[in-house]
All heavy atoms as a GROMACS GRO file, in nm:
protein
  632
    1MET      N    1  16.242  12.592   9.048
    1MET     CA    2  16.233  12.736   9.036
    1MET      C    3  16.375  12.792   9.026
    1MET      O    4  16.458  12.764   9.108
    1MET     CB    5  16.151  12.797   9.140
    1MET     CG    6  16.135  12.943   9.130
    1MET     SD    7  16.017  13.000   9.260
    1MET     CE    8  16.019  13.166   9.224
    2ALA      N    9  16.394  12.887   8.931
    2ALA     CA   10  16.527  12.943   8.917
    2ALA      C   11  16.558  13.040   9.029
    2ALA      O   12  16.468  13.107   9.078
    2ALA     CB   13  16.533  13.023   8.786
    3GLU      N   14  16.676  13.041   9.073
    3GLU     CA   15  16.718  13.132   9.185
    3GLU      C   16  16.756  13.266   9.131
    3GLU      O   17  16.823  13.280   9.026
    3GLU     CB   18  16.846  13.072   9.254
    3GLU     CG   19  16.870  13.126   9.387
    3GLU     CD   20  16.975  13.052   9.464
    3GLU    OE1   21  16.961  12.925   9.478
    3GLU    OE2   22  17.074  13.114   9.500
    4VAL      N   23  16.705  13.368   9.193
    4VAL     CA   24  16.731  13.511   9.151
    4VAL      C   25  16.841  13.565   9.234
    4VAL      O   26  16.834  13.562   9.357
    4VAL     CB   27  16.603  13.596   9.165
    4VAL    CG1   28  16.628  13.735   9.127
    4VAL    CG2   29  16.490  13.537   9.076
    5GLU      N   30  16.935  13.625   9.171
    5GLU     CA   31  17.047  13.692   9.238
    5GLU      C   32  17.027  13.840   9.236
    5GLU      O   33  17.024  13.897   9.124
    5GLU     CB   34  17.183  13.650   9.175
    5GLU     CG   35  17.297  13.709   9.249
    5GLU     CD   36  17.431  13.670   9.185
    5GLU    OE1   37  17.430  13.583   9.091
    5GLU    OE2   38  17.532  13.715   9.230
    6LEU      N   39  17.018  13.906   9.352
    6LEU     CA   40  16.997  14.045   9.358
    6LEU      C   41  17.135  14.114   9.384
    6LEU      O   42  17.211  14.069   9.468
    6LEU     CB   43  16.903  14.081   9.470
    6LEU     CG   44  16.763  14.027   9.460
    6LEU    CD1   45  16.682  14.067   9.588
    6LEU    CD2   46  16.694  14.074   9.337
    7LYS      N   47  17.162  14.220   9.304
    7LYS     CA   48  17.284  14.288   9.324
    7LYS      C   49  17.252  14.442   9.321
    7LYS      O   50  17.150  14.484   9.265
    7LYS     CB   51  17.380  14.266   9.206
    7LYS     CG   52  17.439  14.126   9.209
    7LYS     CD   53  17.542  14.112   9.100
    7LYS     CE   54  17.615  13.978   9.107
    7LYS     NZ   55  17.719  13.966   9.003
    8THR      N   56  17.343  14.519   9.372
    8THR     CA   57  17.334  14.667   9.359
    8THR      C   58  17.459  14.715   9.290
    8THR      O   59  17.544  14.638   9.256
    8THR     CB   60  17.313  14.730   9.500
    8THR    OG1   61  17.284  14.865   9.484
    8THR    CG2   62  17.440  14.714   9.589
    9ALA      N   63  17.468  14.846   9.272
    9ALA     CA   64  17.583  14.905   9.210
    9ALA      C   65  17.707  14.876   9.291
    9ALA      O   66  17.697  14.880   9.414
    9ALA     CB   67  17.559  15.051   9.192
   10PRO      N   68  17.821  14.857   9.223
   10PRO     CA   69  17.944  14.836   9.299
   10PRO      C   70  17.986  14.968   9.372
   10PRO      O   71  17.945  15.076   9.339
   10PRO     CB   72  18.044  14.802   9.190
   10PRO     CG   73  17.989  14.862   9.062
   10PRO     CD   74  17.838  14.860   9.081
   11ALA      N   75  18.067  14.942   9.477
   11ALA     CA   76  18.122  15.057   9.550
   11ALA      C   77  18.197  15.156   9.461
   11ALA      O   78  18.258  15.106   9.361
   11ALA     CB   79  18.210  15.009   9.657
   12ASP      N   80  18.187  15.278   9.482
   12ASP     CA   81  18.251  15.379   9.395
   12ASP      C   82  18.323  15.474   9.486
   12ASP      O   83  18.261  15.540   9.572
   12ASP     CB   84  18.148  15.454   9.314
   12ASP     CG   85  18.205  15.541   9.208
   12ASP    OD1   86  18.313  15.603   9.231
   12ASP    OD2   87  18.144  15.547   9.103
   13TYR      N   88  18.455  15.485   9.472
   13TYR     CA   89  18.537  15.566   9.558
   13TYR      C   90  18.497  15.718   9.562
   13TYR      O   91  18.536  15.788   9.643
   13TYR     CB   92  18.686  15.553   9.523
   13TYR     CG   93  18.721  15.615   9.390
   13TYR    CD1   94  18.760  15.749   9.383
   13TYR    CD2   95  18.714  15.546   9.269
   13TYR    CE1   96  18.790  15.802   9.261
   13TYR    CE2   97  18.740  15.598   9.150
   13TYR     CZ   98  18.779  15.730   9.144
   13TYR     OH   99  18.810  15.784   9.026
   14ARG      N  100  18.425  15.757   9.454
   14ARG     CA  101  18.380  15.896   9.450
   14ARG      C  102  18.270  15.927   9.548
   14ARG      O  103  18.242  16.043   9.578
   14ARG     CB  104  18.333  15.932   9.312
   14ARG     CG  105  18.433  15.920   9.203
   14ARG     CD  106  18.378  15.942   9.059
   14ARG     NE  107  18.282  15.836   9.033
   14ARG     CZ  108  18.211  15.828   8.921
   14ARG    NH1  109  18.219  15.923   8.834
   14ARG    NH2  110  18.130  15.724   8.901
   15PHE      N  111  18.212  15.822   9.602
   15PHE     CA  112  18.096  15.842   9.696
   15PHE      C  113  18.118  15.757   9.820
   15PHE      O  114  18.060  15.654   9.846
   15PHE     CB  115  17.965  15.798   9.628
   15PHE     CG  116  17.953  15.856   9.488
   15PHE    CD1  117  17.975  15.787   9.373
   15PHE    CD2  118  17.913  15.989   9.479
   15PHE    CE1  119  17.969  15.841   9.254
   15PHE    CE2  120  17.902  16.045   9.352
   15PHE     CZ  121  17.928  15.972   9.240
   16PRO      N  122  18.208  15.802   9.910
   16PRO     CA  123  18.250  15.726  10.024
   16PRO      C  124  18.149  15.726  10.140
   16PRO      O  125  18.154  15.642  10.231
   16PRO     CB  126  18.379  15.782  10.072
   16PRO     CG  127  18.366  15.927  10.028
   16PRO     CD  128  18.287  15.933   9.902
   17THR      N  129  18.053  15.812  10.141
   17THR     CA  130  17.960  15.823  10.252
   17THR      C  131  17.838  15.731  10.232
   17THR      O  132  17.816  15.678  10.127
   17THR     CB  133  17.910  15.966  10.274
   17THR    OG1  134  17.837  16.008  10.162
   17THR    CG2  135  18.026  16.063  10.294
   18THR      N  136  17.760  15.716  10.339
   18THR     CA  137  17.647  15.629  10.329
   18THR      C  138  17.531  15.701  10.257
   18THR      O  139  17.440  15.629  10.206
   18THR     CB  140  17.594  15.585  10.468
   18THR    OG1  141  17.569  15.709  10.548
   18THR    CG2  142  17.697  15.501  10.538
   19ASN      N  143  17.529  15.828  10.243
   19ASN     CA  144  17.426  15.895  10.170
   19ASN      C  145  17.459  15.879  10.019
   19ASN      O  146  17.555  15.934   9.967
   19ASN     CB  147  17.421  16.047  10.205
   19ASN     CG  148  17.310  16.122  10.129
   19ASN    OD1  149  17.259  16.074  10.032
   19ASN    ND2  150  17.282  16.236  10.178
   20GLN      N  151  17.377  15.806   9.951
   20GLN     CA  152  17.406  15.771   9.809
   20GLN      C  153  17.329  15.850   9.708
   20GLN      O  154  17.322  15.816   9.590
   20GLN     CB  155  17.375  15.621   9.789
   20GLN     CG  156  17.470  15.530   9.869
   20GLN     CD  157  17.611  15.541   9.823
   20GLN    OE1  158  17.643  15.515   9.701
   20GLN    NE2  159  17.702  15.584   9.909
   21SER      N  160  17.266  15.965   9.751
   21SER     CA  161  17.192  16.042   9.658
   21SER      C  162  17.277  16.099   9.540
   21SER      O  163  17.235  16.099   9.424
   21SER     CB  164  17.115  16.154   9.726
   21SER     OG  165  17.202  16.242   9.795
   22ARG      N  166  17.398  16.140   9.567
   22ARG     CA  167  17.484  16.192   9.463
   22ARG      C  168  17.520  16.076   9.368
   22ARG      O  169  17.535  16.088   9.244
   22ARG     CB  170  17.602  16.264   9.522
   22ARG     CG  171  17.689  16.330   9.416
   22ARG     CD  172  17.788  16.432   9.486
   22ARG     NE  173  17.843  16.519   9.393
   22ARG     CZ  174  17.783  16.633   9.346
   22ARG    NH1  175  17.669  16.662   9.394
   22ARG    NH2  176  17.847  16.708   9.257
   23HIS      N  177  17.554  15.960   9.426
   23HIS     CA  178  17.590  15.840   9.348
   23HIS      C  179  17.471  15.806   9.256
   23HIS      O  180  17.495  15.780   9.134
   23HIS     CB  181  17.618  15.728   9.446
   23HIS     CG  182  17.678  15.604   9.387
   23HIS    ND1  183  17.709  15.496   9.460
   23HIS    CD2  184  17.708  15.575   9.258
   23HIS    CE1  185  17.757  15.400   9.383
   23HIS    NE2  186  17.755  15.443   9.258
   24CYS      N  187  17.353  15.808   9.307
   24CYS     CA  188  17.232  15.778   9.228
   24CYS      C  189  17.226  15.877   9.109
   24CYS      O  190  17.208  15.836   8.992
   24CYS     CB  191  17.111  15.793   9.318
   24CYS     SG  192  16.954  15.839   9.243
   25PHE      N  193  17.232  16.005   9.134
   25PHE     CA  194  17.222  16.109   9.034
   25PHE      C  195  17.331  16.092   8.923
   25PHE      O  196  17.304  16.103   8.809
   25PHE     CB  197  17.235  16.248   9.094
   25PHE     CG  198  17.204  16.362   9.006
   25PHE    CD1  199  17.076  16.384   8.958
   25PHE    CD2  200  17.307  16.449   8.966
   25PHE    CE1  201  17.057  16.495   8.876
   25PHE    CE2  202  17.278  16.552   8.881
   25PHE     CZ  203  17.154  16.576   8.832
   26THR      N  204  17.458  16.065   8.969
   26THR     CA  205  17.567  16.044   8.878
   26THR      C  206  17.541  15.926   8.787
   26THR      O  207  17.567  15.929   8.668
   26THR     CB  208  17.699  16.031   8.956
   26THR    OG1  209  17.716  16.151   9.031
   26THR    CG2  210  17.815  16.010   8.861
   27ARG      N  211  17.496  15.817   8.841
   27ARG     CA  212  17.472  15.698   8.767
   27ARG      C  213  17.358  15.720   8.660
   27ARG      O  214  17.363  15.671   8.546
   27ARG     CB  215  17.442  15.574   8.854
   27ARG     CG  216  17.553  15.530   8.937
   27ARG     CD  217  17.669  15.491   8.854
   27ARG     NE  218  17.774  15.424   8.940
   27ARG     CZ  219  17.878  15.366   8.894
   27ARG    NH1  220  17.906  15.361   8.768
   27ARG    NH2  221  17.962  15.308   8.981
   28TYR      N  222  17.256  15.795   8.700
   28TYR     CA  223  17.150  15.830   8.613
   28TYR      C  224  17.204  15.908   8.494
   28TYR      O  225  17.169  15.881   8.380
   28TYR     CB  226  17.042  15.910   8.682
   28TYR     CG  227  16.924  15.952   8.602
   28TYR    CD1  228  16.812  15.862   8.583
   28TYR    CD2  229  16.920  16.077   8.542
   28TYR    CE1  230  16.703  15.903   8.507
   28TYR    CE2  231  16.807  16.116   8.467
   28TYR     CZ  232  16.700  16.028   8.448
   28TYR     OH  233  16.593  16.065   8.375
   29ILE      N  234  17.288  16.006   8.517
   29ILE     CA  235  17.348  16.088   8.414
   29ILE      C  236  17.438  16.002   8.330
   29ILE      O  237  17.436  16.018   8.204
   29ILE     CB  238  17.424  16.209   8.477
   29ILE    CG1  239  17.319  16.305   8.528
   29ILE    CG2  240  17.516  16.275   8.371
   29ILE    CD1  241  17.378  16.424   8.602
   30GLU      N  242  17.518  15.915   8.382
   30GLU     CA  243  17.610  15.830   8.311
   30GLU      C  244  17.528  15.740   8.211
   30GLU      O  245  17.570  15.725   8.096
   30GLU     CB  246  17.691  15.736   8.398
   30GLU     CG  247  17.799  15.812   8.472
   30GLU     CD  248  17.874  15.726   8.573
   30GLU    OE1  249  17.814  15.628   8.622
   30GLU    OE2  250  17.986  15.764   8.607
   31PHE      N  251  17.411  15.693   8.258
   31PHE     CA  252  17.332  15.610   8.171
   31PHE      C  253  17.286  15.691   8.049
   31PHE      O  254  17.297  15.649   7.932
   31PHE     CB  255  17.209  15.550   8.245
   31PHE     CG  256  17.111  15.490   8.152
   31PHE    CD1  257  17.140  15.367   8.089
   31PHE    CD2  258  16.989  15.553   8.127
   31PHE    CE1  259  17.044  15.312   8.004
   31PHE    CE2  260  16.893  15.499   8.042
   31PHE     CZ  261  16.923  15.377   7.978
   32HIS      N  262  17.230  15.808   8.072
   32HIS     CA  263  17.175  15.888   7.964
   32HIS      C  264  17.285  15.942   7.876
   32HIS      O  265  17.258  15.960   7.754
   32HIS     CB  266  17.081  15.996   8.019
   32HIS     CG  267  16.954  15.939   8.065
   32HIS    ND1  268  16.858  15.890   7.985
   32HIS    CD2  269  16.910  15.913   8.196
   32HIS    CE1  270  16.755  15.839   8.057
   32HIS    NE2  271  16.786  15.848   8.185
   33ARG      N  272  17.401  15.972   7.925
   33ARG     CA  273  17.513  16.006   7.837
   33ARG      C  274  17.552  15.891   7.744
   33ARG      O  275  17.577  15.907   7.627
   33ARG     CB  276  17.631  16.053   7.922
   33ARG     CG  277  17.612  16.191   7.983
   33ARG     CD  278  17.733  16.228   8.061
   33ARG     NE  279  17.714  16.360   8.123
   33ARG     CZ  280  17.792  16.409   8.219
   33ARG    NH1  281  17.895  16.344   8.261
   33ARG    NH2  282  17.767  16.534   8.264
   34CYS      N  283  17.559  15.772   7.800
   34CYS     CA  284  17.595  15.656   7.731
   34CYS      C  285  17.492  15.634   7.613
   34CYS      O  286  17.538  15.601   7.501
   34CYS     CB  287  17.596  15.536   7.824
   34CYS     SG  288  17.644  15.374   7.740
   35VAL      N  289  17.363  15.642   7.648
   35VAL     CA  290  17.264  15.621   7.545
   35VAL      C  291  17.273  15.732   7.431
   35VAL      O  292  17.260  15.697   7.320
   35VAL     CB  293  17.122  15.624   7.605
   35VAL    CG1  294  17.010  15.633   7.505
   35VAL    CG2  295  17.097  15.501   7.694
   36ALA      N  296  17.307  15.852   7.477
   36ALA     CA  297  17.319  15.955   7.380
   36ALA      C  298  17.430  15.932   7.284
   36ALA      O  299  17.425  15.970   7.161
   36ALA     CB  300  17.343  16.090   7.450
   37VAL      N  301  17.540  15.869   7.332
   37VAL     CA  302  17.655  15.841   7.247
   37VAL      C  303  17.642  15.711   7.165
   37VAL      O  304  17.673  15.714   7.046
   37VAL     CB  305  17.786  15.836   7.333
   37VAL    CG1  306  17.899  15.783   7.256
   37VAL    CG2  307  17.816  15.971   7.395
   38LYS      N  308  17.594  15.608   7.232
   38LYS     CA  309  17.595  15.472   7.175
   38LYS      C  310  17.458  15.434   7.122
   38LYS      O  311  17.446  15.330   7.048
   38LYS     CB  312  17.645  15.372   7.274
   38LYS     CG  313  17.787  15.396   7.311
   38LYS     CD  314  17.840  15.289   7.402
   38LYS     CE  315  17.986  15.320   7.432
   38LYS     NZ  316  18.057  15.207   7.484
   39GLY      N  317  17.353  15.505   7.157
   39GLY     CA  318  17.216  15.468   7.108
   39GLY      C  319  17.146  15.376   7.203
   39GLY      O  320  17.204  15.306   7.286
   40GLU      N  321  17.014  15.373   7.192
   40GLU     CA  322  16.924  15.301   7.283
   40GLU      C  323  16.946  15.148   7.266
   40GLU      O  324  16.916  15.078   7.361
   40GLU     CB  325  16.780  15.336   7.258
   40GLU     CG  326  16.754  15.486   7.281
   40GLU     CD  327  16.634  15.505   7.384
   40GLU    OE1  328  16.575  15.407   7.428
   40GLU    OE2  329  16.603  15.620   7.400
   41GLU      N  330  16.987  15.111   7.147
   41GLU     CA  331  16.998  14.965   7.122
   41GLU      C  332  17.132  14.905   7.176
   41GLU      O  333  17.146  14.784   7.177
   41GLU     CB  334  16.990  14.943   6.969
   41GLU     CG  335  16.862  14.991   6.907
   41GLU     CD  336  16.738  14.933   6.967
   41GLU    OE1  337  16.737  14.805   6.989
   41GLU    OE2  338  16.644  15.006   6.994
   42SER      N  339  17.219  14.988   7.219
   42SER     CA  340  17.354  14.944   7.269
   42SER      C  341  17.338  14.872   7.401
   42SER      O  342  17.275  14.923   7.492
   42SER     CB  343  17.446  15.062   7.283
   42SER     OG  344  17.565  15.014   7.342
   43GLY      N  345  17.397  14.757   7.413
   43GLY     CA  346  17.397  14.686   7.540
   43GLY      C  347  17.503  14.735   7.636
   43GLY      O  348  17.498  14.697   7.753
   44ASP      N  349  17.586  14.824   7.591
   44ASP     CA  350  17.696  14.876   7.676
   44ASP      C  351  17.639  14.963   7.785
   44ASP      O  352  17.709  14.984   7.887
   44ASP     CB  353  17.795  14.957   7.592
   44ASP     CG  354  17.870  14.872   7.489
   44ASP    OD1  355  17.873  14.751   7.509
   44ASP    OD2  356  17.918  14.932   7.395
   45CYS      N  357  17.524  15.021   7.771
   45CYS     CA  358  17.468  15.112   7.870
   45CYS      C  359  17.387  15.042   7.975
   45CYS      O  360  17.349  15.100   8.076
   45CYS     CB  361  17.383  15.212   7.801
   45CYS     SG  362  17.466  15.305   7.667
   46GLY      N  363  17.361  14.916   7.962
   46GLY     CA  364  17.276  14.837   8.054
   46GLY      C  365  17.320  14.842   8.196
   46GLY      O  366  17.245  14.852   8.291
   47LYS      N  367  17.458  14.833   8.210
   47LYS     CA  368  17.510  14.838   8.350
   47LYS      C  369  17.482  14.966   8.423
   47LYS      O  370  17.446  14.964   8.540
   47LYS     CB  371  17.659  14.808   8.356
   47LYS     CG  372  17.748  14.919   8.297
   47LYS     CD  373  17.895  14.882   8.300
   47LYS     CE  374  17.971  14.992   8.248
   47LYS     NZ  375  18.118  14.965   8.246
   48PHE      N  376  17.483  15.072   8.354
   48PHE     CA  377  17.447  15.204   8.415
   48PHE      C  378  17.305  15.210   8.456
   48PHE      O  379  17.265  15.262   8.559
   48PHE     CB  380  17.486  15.322   8.323
   48PHE     CG  381  17.630  15.332   8.298
   48PHE    CD1  382  17.683  15.321   8.162
   48PHE    CD2  383  17.721  15.357   8.396
   48PHE    CE1  384  17.813  15.332   8.139
   48PHE    CE2  385  17.859  15.364   8.370
   48PHE     CZ  386  17.900  15.346   8.241
   49ALA      N  387  17.218  15.156   8.366
   49ALA     CA  388  17.074  15.146   8.396
   49ALA      C  389  17.053  15.068   8.526
   49ALA      O  390  16.974  15.102   8.613
   49ALA     CB  391  16.996  15.087   8.279
   50LYS      N  392  17.118  14.951   8.532
   50LYS     CA  393  17.104  14.867   8.647
   50LYS      C  394  17.152  14.938   8.772
   50LYS      O  395  17.090  14.929   8.878
   50LYS     CB  396  17.184  14.736   8.628
   50LYS     CG  397  17.161  14.631   8.732
   50LYS     CD  398  17.248  14.508   8.713
   50LYS     CE  399  17.234  14.445   8.581
   50LYS     NZ  400  17.311  14.321   8.564
   51TYR      N  401  17.258  15.008   8.767
   51TYR     CA  402  17.315  15.083   8.881
   51TYR      C  403  17.214  15.191   8.933
   51TYR      O  404  17.184  15.192   9.047
   51TYR     CB  405  17.447  15.148   8.846
   51TYR     CG  406  17.563  15.061   8.811
   51TYR    CD1  407  17.668  15.106   8.747
   51TYR    CD2  408  17.553  14.919   8.840
   51TYR    CE1  409  17.778  15.016   8.713
   51TYR    CE2  410  17.657  14.837   8.807
   51TYR     CZ  411  17.775  14.889   8.745
   51TYR     OH  412  17.874  14.805   8.714
   52TYR      N  413  17.169  15.274   8.841
   52TYR     CA  414  17.080  15.382   8.884
   52TYR      C  415  16.949  15.332   8.936
   52TYR      O  416  16.896  15.382   9.029
   52TYR     CB  417  17.071  15.497   8.785
   52TYR     CG  418  16.961  15.488   8.690
   52TYR    CD1  419  16.826  15.517   8.717
   52TYR    CD2  420  16.985  15.457   8.554
   52TYR    CE1  421  16.726  15.512   8.629
   52TYR    CE2  422  16.888  15.450   8.455
   52TYR     CZ  423  16.754  15.477   8.495
   52TYR     OH  424  16.653  15.469   8.403
   53ARG      N  425  16.900  15.224   8.875
   53ARG     CA  426  16.772  15.168   8.918
   53ARG      C  427  16.783  15.102   9.058
   53ARG      O  428  16.684  15.100   9.131
   53ARG     CB  429  16.722  15.063   8.813
   53ARG     CG  430  16.673  15.131   8.685
   53ARG     CD  431  16.625  15.036   8.586
   53ARG     NE  432  16.588  15.104   8.463
   53ARG     CZ  433  16.616  15.063   8.343
   53ARG    NH1  434  16.677  14.945   8.325
   53ARG    NH2  435  16.584  15.132   8.237
   54SER      N  436  16.905  15.051   9.090
   54SER     CA  437  16.918  14.995   9.223
   54SER      C  438  16.942  15.100   9.331
   54SER      O  439  16.919  15.078   9.450
   54SER     CB  440  17.026  14.889   9.223
   54SER     OG  441  17.158  14.951   9.211
   55LEU      N  442  16.992  15.217   9.292
   55LEU     CA  443  17.029  15.322   9.384
   55LEU      C  444  16.919  15.428   9.401
   55LEU      O  445  16.907  15.482   9.512
   55LEU     CB  446  17.158  15.393   9.340
   55LEU     CG  447  17.285  15.316   9.349
   55LEU    CD1  448  17.392  15.381   9.270
   55LEU    CD2  449  17.326  15.297   9.495
   56CYS      N  450  16.847  15.458   9.299
   56CYS     CA  451  16.756  15.575   9.294
   56CYS      C  452  16.611  15.538   9.334
   56CYS      O  453  16.556  15.441   9.279
   56CYS     CB  454  16.754  15.643   9.162
   56CYS     SG  455  16.922  15.698   9.102
   57PRO      N  456  16.544  15.621   9.415
   57PRO     CA  457  16.401  15.595   9.436
   57PRO      C  458  16.324  15.622   9.310
   57PRO      O  459  16.359  15.709   9.230
   57PRO     CB  460  16.370  15.707   9.541
   57PRO     CG  461  16.495  15.747   9.608
   57PRO     CD  462  16.606  15.727   9.498
   58GLY      N  463  16.225  15.542   9.283
   58GLY     CA  464  16.145  15.554   9.165
   58GLY      C  465  16.087  15.691   9.140
   58GLY      O  466  16.082  15.742   9.024
   59GLU      N  467  16.048  15.759   9.250
   59GLU     CA  468  15.991  15.891   9.234
   59GLU      C  469  16.092  15.988   9.175
   59GLU      O  470  16.053  16.074   9.100
   59GLU     CB  471  15.942  15.946   9.368
   59GLU     CG  472  15.833  15.867   9.437
   59GLU     CD  473  15.881  15.750   9.509
   59GLU    OE1  474  16.000  15.736   9.541
   59GLU    OE2  475  15.797  15.655   9.533
   60TRP      N  476  16.214  15.974   9.214
   60TRP     CA  477  16.324  16.066   9.162
   60TRP      C  478  16.337  16.045   9.011
   60TRP      O  479  16.343  16.134   8.936
   60TRP     CB  480  16.454  16.044   9.234
   60TRP     CG  481  16.459  16.079   9.378
   60TRP    CD1  482  16.357  16.120   9.451
   60TRP    CD2  483  16.580  16.083   9.452
   60TRP    NE1  484  16.407  16.144   9.585
   60TRP    CE2  485  16.539  16.121   9.584
   60TRP    CE3  486  16.710  16.052   9.433
   60TRP    CZ2  487  16.626  16.134   9.689
   60TRP    CZ3  488  16.799  16.057   9.538
   60TRP    CH2  489  16.757  16.106   9.663
   61VAL      N  490  16.342  15.918   8.971
   61VAL     CA  491  16.364  15.881   8.828
   61VAL      C  492  16.248  15.933   8.746
   61VAL      O  493  16.268  15.994   8.644
   61VAL     CB  494  16.378  15.723   8.817
   61VAL    CG1  495  16.380  15.692   8.669
   61VAL    CG2  496  16.505  15.680   8.883
   62GLU      N  497  16.120  15.916   8.801
   62GLU     CA  498  16.004  15.974   8.725
   62GLU      C  499  16.019  16.119   8.709
   62GLU      O  500  15.989  16.173   8.599
   62GLU     CB  501  15.872  15.932   8.800
   62GLU     CG  502  15.840  15.788   8.793
   62GLU     CD  503  15.721  15.753   8.882
   62GLU    OE1  504  15.634  15.844   8.900
   62GLU    OE2  505  15.704  15.641   8.919
   63ARG      N  506  16.052  16.188   8.816
   63ARG     CA  507  16.067  16.332   8.809
   63ARG      C  508  16.176  16.375   8.709
   63ARG      O  509  16.154  16.468   8.626
   63ARG     CB  510  16.094  16.394   8.947
   63ARG     CG  511  16.096  16.548   8.944
   63ARG     CD  512  16.118  16.607   9.081
   63ARG     NE  513  16.245  16.565   9.135
   63ARG     CZ  514  16.268  16.525   9.258
   63ARG    NH1  515  16.170  16.519   9.347
   63ARG    NH2  516  16.385  16.488   9.304
   64TRP      N  517  16.288  16.309   8.714
   64TRP     CA  518  16.399  16.343   8.622
   64TRP      C  519  16.362  16.310   8.477
   64TRP      O  520  16.397  16.385   8.385
   64TRP     CB  521  16.527  16.266   8.660
   64TRP     CG  522  16.586  16.307   8.793
   64TRP    CD1  523  16.570  16.427   8.856
   64TRP    CD2  524  16.666  16.227   8.875
   64TRP    NE1  525  16.640  16.429   8.974
   64TRP    CE2  526  16.705  16.311   8.992
   64TRP    CE3  527  16.722  16.101   8.868
   64TRP    CZ2  528  16.782  16.262   9.093
   64TRP    CZ3  529  16.803  16.053   8.974
   64TRP    CH2  530  16.829  16.136   9.081
   65ASN      N  531  16.290  16.204   8.458
   65ASN     CA  532  16.241  16.167   8.320
   65ASN      C  533  16.152  16.280   8.268
   65ASN      O  534  16.160  16.324   8.156
   65ASN     CB  535  16.172  16.037   8.314
   65ASN     CG  536  16.271  15.922   8.329
   65ASN    OD1  537  16.387  15.934   8.310
   65ASN    ND2  538  16.215  15.805   8.372
   66ASP      N  539  16.060  16.326   8.354
   66ASP     CA  540  15.974  16.436   8.318
   66ASP      C  541  16.047  16.561   8.287
   66ASP      O  542  16.026  16.636   8.187
   66ASP     CB  543  15.868  16.461   8.432
   66ASP     CG  544  15.767  16.351   8.444
   66ASP    OD1  545  15.751  16.272   8.345
   66ASP    OD2  546  15.700  16.350   8.546
   67GLN      N  547  16.150  16.592   8.367
   67GLN     CA  548  16.233  16.712   8.347
   67GLN      C  549  16.313  16.701   8.219
   67GLN      O  550  16.322  16.795   8.146
   67GLN     CB  551  16.324  16.731   8.471
   67GLN     CG  552  16.259  16.776   8.595
   67GLN     CD  553  16.354  16.775   8.710
   67GLN    OE1  554  16.454  16.712   8.717
   67GLN    NE2  555  16.314  16.851   8.817
   68ARG      N  556  16.364  16.585   8.184
   68ARG     CA  557  16.435  16.568   8.063
   68ARG      C  558  16.341  16.595   7.943
   68ARG      O  559  16.380  16.662   7.848
   68ARG     CB  560  16.500  16.429   8.049
   68ARG     CG  561  16.623  16.409   8.131
   68ARG     CD  562  16.699  16.277   8.105
   68ARG     NE  563  16.612  16.165   8.105
   68ARG     CZ  564  16.577  16.096   7.997
   68ARG    NH1  565  16.607  16.138   7.873
   68ARG    NH2  566  16.495  15.992   8.003
   69GLU      N  567  16.223  16.538   7.951
   69GLU     CA  568  16.124  16.561   7.840
   69GLU      C  569  16.083  16.705   7.821
   69GLU      O  570  16.063  16.752   7.714
   69GLU     CB  571  16.000  16.477   7.867
   69GLU     CG  572  16.020  16.328   7.850
   69GLU     CD  573  15.896  16.245   7.893
   69GLU    OE1  574  15.789  16.305   7.906
   69GLU    OE2  575  15.912  16.121   7.903
   70ASN      N  576  16.080  16.782   7.938
   70ASN     CA  577  16.038  16.919   7.934
   70ASN      C  578  16.162  17.016   7.915
   70ASN      O  579  16.138  17.134   7.905
   70ASN     CB  580  15.969  16.959   8.072
   70ASN     CG  581  15.845  16.884   8.086
   70ASN    OD1  582  15.778  16.848   7.995
   70ASN    ND2  583  15.808  16.861   8.208
   71GLY      N  584  16.277  16.961   7.909
   71GLY     CA  585  16.395  17.042   7.889
   71GLY      C  586  16.436  17.120   8.015
   71GLY      O  587  16.512  17.217   8.006
   72THR      N  588  16.394  17.075   8.131
   72THR     CA  589  16.432  17.147   8.257
   72THR      C  590  16.520  17.061   8.351
   72THR      O  591  16.534  17.098   8.463
   72THR     CB  592  16.301  17.180   8.338
   72THR    OG1  593  16.227  17.061   8.368
   72THR    CG2  594  16.211  17.276   8.250
   73PHE      N  595  16.576  16.953   8.302
   73PHE     CA  596  16.663  16.867   8.376
   73PHE      C  597  16.788  16.946   8.426
   73PHE      O  598  16.852  17.006   8.346
   73PHE     CB  599  16.704  16.740   8.302
   73PHE     CG  600  16.783  16.641   8.386
   73PHE    CD1  601  16.723  16.573   8.487
   73PHE    CD2  602  16.914  16.625   8.360
   73PHE    CE1  603  16.798  16.482   8.564
   73PHE    CE2  604  16.992  16.536   8.430
   73PHE     CZ  605  16.929  16.466   8.540
   74PRO      N  606  16.823  16.944   8.557
   74PRO     CA  607  16.934  17.024   8.605
   74PRO      C  608  17.074  16.967   8.572
   74PRO      O  609  17.168  17.042   8.585
   74PRO     CB  610  16.909  17.020   8.757
   74PRO     CG  611  16.842  16.890   8.779
   74PRO     CD  612  16.752  16.869   8.661
   75GLY      N  613  17.083  16.842   8.526
   75GLY     CA  614  17.220  16.787   8.501
   75GLY      C  615  17.265  16.807   8.354
   75GLY      O  616  17.181  16.838   8.272
   76LEU      N  617  17.387  16.789   8.331
   76LEU     CA  618  17.442  16.805   8.197
   76LEU      C  619  17.441  16.663   8.128
   76LEU      O  620  17.511  16.571   8.177
   76LEU     CB  621  17.590  16.854   8.202
   76LEU     CG  622  17.605  16.995   8.254
   76LEU    CD1  623  17.751  17.031   8.271
   76LEU    CD2  624  17.533  17.098   8.163
   77LEU      N  625  17.363  16.650   8.025
   77LEU     CA  626  17.353  16.524   7.958
   77LEU      C  627  17.420  16.523   7.825
   77LEU      O  628  17.433  16.589   7.744
   77LEU     CB  629  17.208  16.479   7.938
   77LEU     CG  630  17.129  16.459   8.068
   77LEU    CD1  631  16.985  16.421   8.036
   77LEU    CD2  632  17.195  16.337   8.145
   0.00000   0.00000   0.00000
């Protein structure tokens, strides 16, 4: 059986505290900005997706996705 290696987002000096909610939100925005510039097919954005998925609770991501679809997302994309 293949061994699975689990990783999370690397440390980021912009988020020095243990509360990672802002880090999560920033990585989510970075991913969607990357996709907007490079397109959904670009592999360059994958690292940002991996980061926000490892940091953010699923409920938050679902809510943000709904807000983006409805045009009510609070961040600048």
